[in-house]
ZALONU-176480 format. One line per 10 residues: number of its first residue (from 1); their letters; for each residue x, y, z of N, C-alpha, C, CB. Coordinates in pm, whole numbers. Each point is the difference from the previous one (the first is absolute). Glycine has a CB too. Layout:
// residues N
NUM) a) X Y Z X Y Z X Y Z X Y Z | ... .
END
This chain:
// residues 203
1) mkwrlawial) 6903 9788 14519 -57 -49 125 -4 108 107 83 -228 -56 | 16 313 59 7 106 101 -114 99 -17 248 -27 11 | -276 63 -135 -107 98 -21 -135 -58 40 131 103 -187 | -150 -235 174 -125 -62 43 -15 9 152 10 -156 -198 | 97 125 269 -3 13 146 -27 144 41 159 -192 21 | -101 287 -93 -23 141 32 -147 38 -22 237 52 -65 | -295 -101 -46 -142 27 -23 -88 -63 107 48 13 -245 | -18 -134 284 -79 -67 105 8 77 131 40 -222 -111 | 81 265 147 17 77 123 -76 133 -7 225 -106 34 | -222 170 -151 -70 127 -15 -151 -19 13 184 82 -149 .
11) iaacvlvfgw) -236 -187 87 -145 -25 9 -40 -35 143 -1 -78 -238 | 82 -4 305 -31 -34 139 0 125 88 103 -228 -33 | -7 317 10 4 125 77 -122 85 -29 251 -7 -2 | -290 13 -127 -120 78 -35 -126 -58 66 108 63 -219 | -118 -197 221 -115 -64 64 -4 31 149 7 -183 -171 | 111 174 235 6 29 143 -37 146 28 176 -176 27 | -123 266 -107 -30 143 20 -148 26 -24 234 62 -69 | -288 -121 -39 -142 19 -28 -87 -60 111 51 -4 -246 | -13 -112 297 -75 -60 111 9 83 126 42 -224 -98 | 76 282 122 15 83 119 -87 124 -10 233 -83 30 .
21) fiyayfadlv) -239 144 -151 -87 117 -17 -147 -36 21 167 97 -161 | -208 -212 111 -139 -42 20 -28 -24 149 -1 -105 -229 | 97 39 293 -18 -24 143 -8 131 78 122 -218 -24 | -35 312 -8 -2 130 69 -130 74 -27 250 12 -16 | -301 -27 -107 -125 68 -33 -116 -59 80 87 48 -231 | -96 -180 235 -112 -62 73 21 1 150 -41 -142 -198 | 164 161 243 24 5 145 -62 125 62 212 -129 -32 | -218 236 -44 -60 124 51 -144 18 -46 227 101 1 | -284 -201 -65 -134 12 -56 -101 -75 89 97 21 -236 | -208 42 262 -110 -63 75 -129 24 -76 119 33 223 .
31) larpttegle) -209 -125 -207 -133 15 -59 -95 57 105 42 -193 -160 | -110 300 122 -95 67 92 -119 48 -78 186 71 154 | -296 -46 -81 -120 52 -64 -56 112 88 -51 -225 -111 | -4 322 46 -52 112 80 -132 -38 68 110 163 -158 | -125 -121 277 -125 -18 79 -38 135 60 56 -243 53 | -171 240 15 -43 124 64 92 39 114 -234 -54 -61 | 297 -46 113 90 28 111 144 28 -48 -144 -145 146 | 173 122 -275 135 21 -53 36 -112 -97 68 119 211 | 57 -158 -211 50 -106 -87 3 -130 78 137 164 -135 | -194 -265 74 4 -132 63 105 -84 -75 -248 14 72 .
41) iiapshdlig) 346 -60 1 106 -81 -60 -54 -138 -24 181 133 115 | -178 -172 -240 -49 -133 -36 110 -104 18 -162 103 -163 | 282 -73 108 112 -95 10 127 80 23 -115 -169 -151 | 191 131 251 128 67 20 102 -43 -107 -47 12 248 | 165 47 -240 101 -25 -104 50 -143 1 68 237 18 | -47 -295 102 54 -136 1 -103 -99 -50 148 60 191 | -275 -31 -170 -103 -87 -56 -2 9 -152 -135 26 210 | 155 95 -264 4 15 -146 117 -75 -62 -110 223 25 | 223 -214 43 118 -72 -52 -24 -149 5 151 185 76 | -211 -232 35 -29 -143 7 -101 -44 -103 52 8 239 .
51) ilwplivaga) -145 77 -274 -101 -37 -99 55 14 -142 -180 73 158 | 255 32 -182 42 32 -137 140 -51 -37 -144 200 17 | 211 -277 70 137 -42 -34 9 -87 -124 52 13 239 | -151 -101 -267 11 -73 -128 -5 94 -119 -107 -197 107 | 23 301 -95 -7 97 -109 131 77 -13 -247 19 35 | 306 13 81 129 73 -4 108 -85 -66 -64 125 209 | 71 -252 -168 102 -89 -58 -25 -21 -149 26 -116 221 | -154 98 -255 -33 -18 -142 36 125 -80 -184 -157 64 | 160 273 -7 37 123 -70 150 14 -17 -204 107 90 | 277 -145 17 146 8 -10 53 -97 -105 12 67 241 .
61) lgsaipawsf) -66 -190 -235 44 -97 -100 -46 39 -140 -6 -179 175 | -116 236 -184 -49 43 -130 84 113 -57 -227 -70 68 | 275 156 19 87 107 -50 133 -54 -50 -108 157 160 | 145 -276 -112 128 -59 -44 -13 -77 -130 68 -14 237 | -193 -15 -279 -19 -78 -122 61 68 -123 -209 -93 100 | 184 224 -123 64 63 -116 153 -7 6 -196 153 -18 | 247 -133 142 146 -8 12 51 -140 -31 -7 181 172 | -66 -282 -117 42 -137 -30 -16 -32 -149 -65 -68 232 | -41 119 -291 -18 -20 -144 113 65 -79 -249 -8 32 | 286 129 13 112 69 -66 128 -80 16 -110 221 40 .
71) ivwmslrlrd) 131 -276 81 122 -79 23 1 -124 -89 10 82 237 | -126 -150 -243 -7 -119 -86 24 37 -145 -160 -107 161 | 98 218 -205 18 43 -139 146 35 -29 -235 85 -2 | 295 -10 96 141 35 -17 88 -124 2 -44 221 107 | 9 -318 -20 79 -123 6 -5 -75 -132 -44 -15 246 | -79 3 -299 -13 -69 -128 72 74 -111 -219 -91 76 | 204 224 -74 65 80 -104 151 -10 10 -196 155 -1 | 247 -140 124 145 -7 17 52 -140 -30 -13 181 171 | -70 -282 -136 44 -136 -33 8 -19 -151 -104 -84 212 | 2 140 -282 5 -7 -146 119 77 -54 -249 -22 -7 .
81) eeqederqrl) 276 139 68 115 78 -44 130 -73 28 -128 211 39 | 135 -275 79 120 -77 31 17 -117 -97 -24 65 242 | -90 -131 -271 9 -109 -97 40 52 -138 -173 -125 129 | 117 241 -166 37 59 -128 147 41 0 -235 80 -31 | 280 -22 144 141 35 10 88 -124 -6 -60 200 136 | 14 -307 -70 76 -125 -3 5 -56 -142 -66 -48 238 | -50 50 -306 -1 -46 -139 89 87 -88 -232 -87 34 | 225 220 -11 84 89 -78 148 -24 29 -183 169 -1 | 213 -192 129 139 -27 36 48 -132 -61 -33 128 214 | -54 -230 -207 36 -127 -62 13 14 -152 -117 -121 185 .
91) ktaletaqqq) 26 201 -244 8 22 -144 129 73 -36 -250 8 -13 | 284 93 93 125 73 -24 121 -90 16 -110 210 78 | 106 -293 28 111 -93 22 10 -100 -116 -29 24 248 | -88 -71 -296 1 -93 -113 53 68 -126 -194 -122 100 | 149 246 -125 51 72 -117 150 25 12 -224 108 -29 | 268 -74 151 144 21 21 78 -128 -26 -51 179 167 | -3 -291 -114 67 -129 -22 2 -36 -148 -72 -75 228 | -40 100 -297 -4 -27 -143 97 88 -76 -238 -69 22 | 247 198 18 94 90 -65 144 -44 25 -164 187 24 | 192 -226 100 134 -50 31 31 -127 -79 -17 100 228 .
101) lanaqvqaaa) -85 -188 -238 20 -122 -79 25 33 -146 -145 -126 160 | 67 222 -214 20 41 -139 139 60 -20 -247 40 -24 | 289 45 121 134 58 -10 107 -107 7 -85 210 104 | 64 -307 -14 97 -109 10 5 -81 -129 -40 -11 247 | -78 -13 -307 -2 -72 -126 68 79 -110 -212 -111 70 | 189 243 -72 66 84 -101 151 -2 21 -204 147 -14 | 247 -134 140 143 -5 27 60 -135 -36 -33 165 183 | -42 -272 -152 50 -134 -35 9 -16 -152 -101 -93 211 | -2 144 -282 3 -7 -145 116 82 -57 -249 -34 -2 | 269 155 59 112 84 -46 133 -69 29 -138 207 40 .
111) hqqgrewalr) 149 -267 79 124 -72 33 21 -118 -94 -25 69 239 | -84 -141 -269 11 -113 -92 39 48 -139 -170 -126 133 | 108 237 -177 36 56 -130 145 44 -2 -236 72 -33 | 281 -11 145 141 39 9 92 -119 -10 -67 194 139 | 31 -303 -69 82 -120 -6 0 -59 -140 -51 -45 241 | -67 42 -305 -7 -51 -136 80 87 -96 -226 -96 49 | 216 229 -31 78 91 -86 149 -23 21 -185 169 8 | 228 -181 119 142 -26 28 43 -133 -59 -17 136 211 | -71 -238 -201 34 -130 -57 12 9 -152 -117 -113 190 | 23 186 -253 9 17 -145 127 75 -39 -250 -2 -14 .
121) qreaaiaqae) 283 106 90 123 73 -28 122 -90 15 -110 211 77 | 109 -294 28 113 -91 20 9 -102 -113 -21 30 248 | -95 -83 -288 0 -94 -112 47 67 -128 -186 -127 109 | 141 252 -130 44 73 -120 151 24 4 -225 110 -16 | 277 -75 135 144 22 13 77 -130 -25 -42 185 164 | -11 -297 -111 66 -129 -22 -2 -36 -149 -65 -75 232 | -52 97 -296 -10 -28 -143 95 88 -81 -239 -69 32 | 248 199 7 93 90 -68 143 -46 19 -160 188 32 | 194 -229 91 136 -50 25 27 -126 -81 -7 98 231 | -92 -188 -239 19 -120 -81 19 34 -146 -139 -129 163 .
131) rqvqqrqrqa) 60 225 -213 18 41 -140 138 60 -22 -246 41 -18 | 292 41 113 133 57 -14 107 -109 2 -81 210 109 | 64 -308 -19 98 -109 6 0 -78 -130 -31 -17 248 | -90 -14 -301 -8 -71 -126 61 81 -114 -206 -115 81 | 179 247 -81 59 85 -103 152 2 10 -207 140 0 | 258 -131 123 145 -3 18 58 -135 -41 -20 167 186 | -53 -275 -155 48 -131 -43 4 -8 -152 -93 -102 208 | -14 153 -273 1 -1 -146 114 86 -54 -248 -36 -1 | 269 154 62 112 84 -44 133 -71 21 -134 204 54 | 147 -272 61 125 -73 25 18 -112 -101 -17 55 245 .
141) eqtqqeaarq) -93 -127 -275 10 -106 -100 36 57 -137 -167 -135 129 | 103 248 -164 33 64 -128 146 45 -2 -238 74 -24 | 284 -18 138 140 42 8 93 -119 -14 -66 192 146 | 31 -303 -77 83 -120 -12 0 -53 -143 -50 -56 239 | -69 55 -302 -6 -46 -138 81 90 -92 -226 -96 45 | 214 230 -23 78 94 -82 149 -19 22 -189 163 9 | 228 -183 118 142 -22 30 48 -130 -64 -25 126 216 | -60 -232 -207 39 -127 -63 13 16 -151 -115 -127 184 | 22 203 -244 7 22 -145 126 77 -36 -250 -2 -13 | 280 107 91 122 77 -27 124 -87 18 -116 209 75 .
151) ievvqarvqa) 112 -296 28 115 -89 20 15 -94 -119 -31 13 250 | -83 -65 -299 6 -86 -117 55 74 -121 -193 -131 89 | 147 258 -106 50 80 -112 150 22 13 -223 114 -20 | 267 -79 142 144 23 21 79 -127 -23 -53 180 166 | -2 -293 -114 69 -127 -21 7 -33 -148 -77 -79 224 | -34 106 -297 2 -26 -144 103 88 -69 -242 -64 9 | 247 191 33 101 90 -59 141 -47 32 -162 190 18 | 181 -232 108 134 -48 38 36 -124 -80 -30 92 232 | -67 -184 -246 27 -120 -78 29 35 -146 -147 -131 154 | 68 227 -208 25 42 -139 138 64 -13 -246 34 -34 .
161) aelraqratn) 284 49 132 132 63 -5 110 -105 12 -96 209 101 | 73 -306 -10 100 -106 13 10 -81 -128 -44 -11 246 | -73 -15 -308 1 -74 -125 72 76 -109 -213 -108 65 | 186 239 -72 70 81 -101 151 3 28 -207 140 -30 | 241 -127 157 143 0 34 64 -133 -34 -45 164 183 | -28 -275 -158 55 -131 -33 17 -16 -149 -107 -94 204 | 4 144 -279 11 -9 -145 117 84 -52 -248 -37 -14 | 263 156 72 113 85 -43 133 -65 31 -140 203 36 | 145 -266 82 125 -68 38 28 -116 -93 -35 66 239 | -69 -144 -271 18 -113 -91 42 47 -138 -170 -129 129 .
171) afqrvkrksp) 107 238 -177 36 53 -132 144 49 -1 -239 65 -37 | 277 -1 146 138 48 9 98 -116 1 -79 202 123 | 43 -308 -54 89 -116 4 11 -65 -137 -61 -38 240 | -52 29 -312 6 -59 -133 86 85 -93 -226 -100 34 | 205 232 -27 81 89 -84 146 -12 36 -192 157 -23 | 217 -169 150 139 -8 46 65 -130 -48 -59 139 201 | -20 -248 -199 57 -126 -45 23 0 -151 -115 -116 191 | 27 182 -266 14 0 -146 115 89 -47 -244 -44 -17 | 270 155 81 104 94 -45 129 -27 75 -173 174 -55 | 295 -212 -20 128 -23 71 60 130 48 41 -202 -140 .
181) skrpaqtnap) 36 188 241 60 120 58 109 58 -88 -53 -89 226 | 141 2 -302 108 50 -87 5 -83 -128 134 79 201 | -108 -17 -315 18 -70 -128 136 41 -58 -255 -9 -43 | 359 -81 34 132 39 -54 -8 24 -150 114 -133 181 | -42 230 -228 -1 37 -142 100 -87 -75 -66 238 55 | 18 -333 -139 87 -87 -78 44 68 -130 -116 -199 99 | 28 272 -155 32 69 -125 -41 142 12 -27 -207 -133 | 96 290 60 -34 141 2 -113 24 -95 233 63 60 | -325 1 -12 -115 33 -83 37 113 -92 -159 -76 176 | 97 85 -294 30 111 -90 -34 132 63 -40 -147 -194 .
191) gfsqnetarp) 119 242 169 -20 134 54 68 20 131 -212 9 -116 | 272 -114 177 70 12 126 148 -13 -27 -195 -93 129 | 275 155 -47 146 -12 -10 42 -130 62 29 248 5 | 101 -282 -27 49 -125 53 12 1 150 119 -34 -211 | -95 149 268 14 9 146 -133 0 73 208 125 -36 | -316 -100 -33 -132 6 63 -60 -139 2 -33 237 -76 | -30 -263 180 -68 -129 16 -149 23 -5 190 -92 138 | -261 -15 -170 -147 12 -8 -59 1 138 -1 -117 -220 | -96 199 241 -72 13 128 -133 -73 -7 111 222 43 | -148 -274 65 -132 -66 0 -112 102 -14 92 -184 143 .
201) idr) -194 139 -212 -115 89 -24 -100 -23 111 35 -3 -251 | -69 111 315 -102 -8 108 -138 -15 -59 143 140 150 | -215 -230 -102 -138 -21 -46 -97 50 101 71 -196 -130 .
END
């Protein structure tokens, strides 16, 4: 807007200066014709100005037409350039907004992928921990079963040992009951002297 006002002021100044030059030119100009007696003044300067002022004004205004045309052309051109700049600025702003939106979407997708990856890792860790717990439970059950089996084996061995000991004790008692502790010698056996007594035979 400022440059338009500057152009208008410049053209107005040029019109005024051009009009002043025309006025100064016609102010000193007179119409005369030669006669035998000399020059006869037909019209003085003020009469010429009064007669020719429409022509002077028309000339001044006519001289301003190219300038006004140039101003109008420049105005239209600059308006088109401003509109083009505005469209370019809006296009750039739109592209920037779209780029920011795309970046935000990429970041959101990356964040979502990170969360999903962390969730999968956590689920995998939980599954691994569950498998380890189950494996330890199976190992504990196997250990308990092995311990119970060993206890059964030991108990069976103890029972077998006790049974053998009981049988040995019973056999010893039977042998003890069958064999007397002393047998008196009523008669002398052949081959023994009279002072010798018969001894019990150990079985």
